[in-house]
N, C-alpha and C positions, 0 to 999 in steps of 0.2 A: 702654374699657368692654366687658366681655363680655356677650353677648346669649344668654339661655337658649334653646336650640334648641326646647324645647317651647313657649315663648312665641311664637317665630316661626311654628311649625307651627300653633298655634291661630289666630294672626292671619291666616295664609294661608287656612286652612279657613273662617274667618269671612268673609273677603273673597269667597271662592268661593261661599259660601252666599248672601251678599248679592247677588252678581252673578246667580246662578241665580234668586233670588227676583224680581229686577227683570225678568229675561228672561221669566219665566213669568207676570208680573203681567197682569191684565186691567183694562181701564179701566172707569170708572163713567159711565153716561149721566146726563142731566139728571134722569131719573126715579129714579135710584139703582140701576137694574138693571145687572148686569155686561154689558159689550159685548164682542164678539169682538175679540181682538188677534192678528194674525198676525205671526210672526217670519220675515223673509225674508233669505236670504243672497244678496246681489246684487252682480254683478261691477262693479268700478270702471270698466270700459270703457263702461258706460252710466249712470254715477252721476248725471250732470247730467240725463239724461232721467228716470231713476227719481225723482229729487227733485222733478220737476215733475208727474209722473204720479201719484205716491202721494197728494198732498193732494187731487187731483181725485177719485180713487177713494174716499178717506175721506169726502169731502163728499157724494158721490153714494150711497154704500152704508151709511155709518155704521160700517164696519169699519175698525179702526185697523191700521196696518202699522208695525211696528218693523223698520227695515232695518239690516243690518250690511253695509257695503261693504268690498270688499277684492279681493285677487288671487284668481283662481279656485281655485288649489291651496290657498291659505291658508284660504279659506272652506270648501273640501271637508274639510280637516283639522278645522276647528272643528265642522262638522256631524257628522263621524264620531265625534269624541271626546265631544261633548255628547249626541248623539242627541236633540236638542231643536230644534224649529223646524218650519216649515210649507212653505217654498218655497226652492228652490235655482235660481239662474240664473247660471251661469258664462259666460265669454266665449268658450267653445269647446266643441264637442260632445265633444271628447276627455275633458274633466273630467266631463261629464254621463255618458258611458259608464262611467267609473270609479264614479260615484255609483250608477248602476243596478246594475253588477256587484257592488258591495259591499252591496247591499240597502238603500241609503239613500233612493233615489227610486223612485217608482212609474213604471215605464217607460210605462204606458198613458196617463199624464198629460203626457208630455213633448211640447213643441211648440217650433218655431223662432220666435224673436221678430223678429230683425233681423240682416242680414248685414254682415260686416266684411271689408275688404280692407286689406292692409298697404301703407303708404306710407312714404316718408322724410320726416320732419318736421324742418324747419330753422328757425332764428331768422329773423325778418322781414328780408328783403333777402339772405338766403343768403350770409353773409359768408365762408364757407369754400368757396363756389362748388361745391356738391355738385350733380352732374347725373345721377348714376346710382348704383345700389347698389354698383357696383364702386369708387366713390370712397370708400366707407367703409373700404376697405383701404389708402388712400393714407397714407403716413407723415405723422404730425402731426395728423391729423384726430381730434378728440375725439368719441368715439361713446358714446351712452347706450343701454342695452339693458335690457329687463325681465328680471328674474331668471328664467332658463329653468326653474328647479326649481319655481316657483310661479306665475309670471305667464304667462298664455296667449300674449300677444304676444311674450314673451321666448322661450318654447318654440318658437313658430312661426318667429321670426326666425332662431334658431340652426339649425333644420332647413333653412330656405331657403338660408342662407349656406353650410351644409355641401353642399347639392345643387349650389350654384354653384362649389364648390371654393375659397372664399375665407374660410371661417370662421377659420382659423388667423391670417391677416393682420388680419382685422377684430378678432379677440379681443385682439390686442396694442394696439389703439387704444381699447378700452373703458375709460372712466374712471369709470363708475358703473353698477352694476346696481340698477335701481329695484325697490322693493317692490311697486309696482302701477302701472297705466297712468297714473293721475292724477299720481303723483309723476314718472314719466318725462316726461310732457307738460310739467310745470312746469319741468323742467330745460332743455328746449328753449326755452320761452317766456322764461326768465330769461337765456338765453345761456350757461348753465353747460356745455352741450355744443354741438358744431357740427352734430350730426345724431343722430337716433334713429329706429328703425323703430317706428312706432306704427300705429294704425288710422286710416282716412281721416277718421273723425268727430272725431278729437282736434284737428285744425286749427281747427274751429269752437268749441272751448273757448276758444281765444286767437286769434281771427281777425285781430287787429291786431298780434299779436306773433309769429306763425309763418307759414311758407309750406309748401306741399306740393311735393315732388318725387315724381311718380307712378312707381311700379314697373311696367314693362310687363306687360300681361296674360299674355304668353307665359311670363314668369317666375312670376307668381303662380299660374297654372294648374297648374304642376308641383307646387307645394306644396299648392294647393287654397284655395278661399275658405272661411272659417269663418263660423259664425253663433252668436248668443246663444240657447241653448236655455233653457227654463224648465220646471220640473216640481214636483209635490207630493211631499213627503217621505213615507216609509213610516210615520213615527211622528207625523204631524200630528194635532193634537187638533181641528183645524177644517178637514178636507179639502174640504168643500163651499164654505166661504168662500175657501179657497186657490184652488180652481178658478174661483171667481167673479173673483178678482184676475187670474188668468191670462187668462180670457176678456176682461176689461176691457183688459188690456195689449195683447192681440192685435187686438181688434175695435172698441173704443170710438173714435169719430171724434176726440175730443179727445186721446186717447192717440196715435193714429196721426199726428195733426198735430205732436205733439211729436217723435216719431221722425223725421218728415220734416224738421222744422226743424233738427235736429242732423245731418242728412245720413246717417242709417243707410240702408243699401240694402234695398230689397224684393227678393224672389227674382228678379223680372224685371230689376231694375237690376243685380243681381249677374251675371245671365246676359249682359246687355248689355255689362258691363265685360269679361267673359271673351272677348267677340267683338271687343274692340279699341276700345271707346268711349273709353277713357282711355289708349290707347297700345298 
């Protein structure tokens, strides 16, 4: 059966319009008044924390947050194409720099949220007996990696492995490039891969199904510790509410307790790590 190209185009445009309408929709309070709705592009590297923090923020402020989770590069592309939304929080300052340079985020609003360090995540019991990053180059090891083109930890991992001179050997062992950190972590937890380079926090997403092999601070320091930045977009319709969300994420005791429970590093803990606290 032939499909009319105009019919397809109309359907696509209708779907896009519907999506945009939902994206821009504002909620109605009990009194019938429109309430503020923020749209936030939030990195998958903190999705579990975001999903606990947002309901607390909504309850305390009455401001609704519609979150889009994904890989940092993918979210940046969505932000740039749509030019709609209020908040951007990637998993690396690299992507925030791009957002600022492209005029998408107001640099004066950018703040660091939580710090991340790379680790080797393995299935519980470490069946492939991975003891160091060099073992990822061992023949037969099934390695998972975040897509270096769009996933912050994937970009970081490739750069680190190149600095160590083992990228070529590890690349031959890669059996999957994950679309985001949540997907990558699930591959480890399910045993689909023998090892993956993730952030330290991802072990606590599946604490009974994964183990951590720490990468020595001397190696991490050469590539650098990254952090999750957050900022208000240049085209936010509710910049004051967006700043209120950022302040809540950074300073509210209940939000801080959630970051701590998932083992995100504070600046002090990141500094302690670099001085050998974990190897």
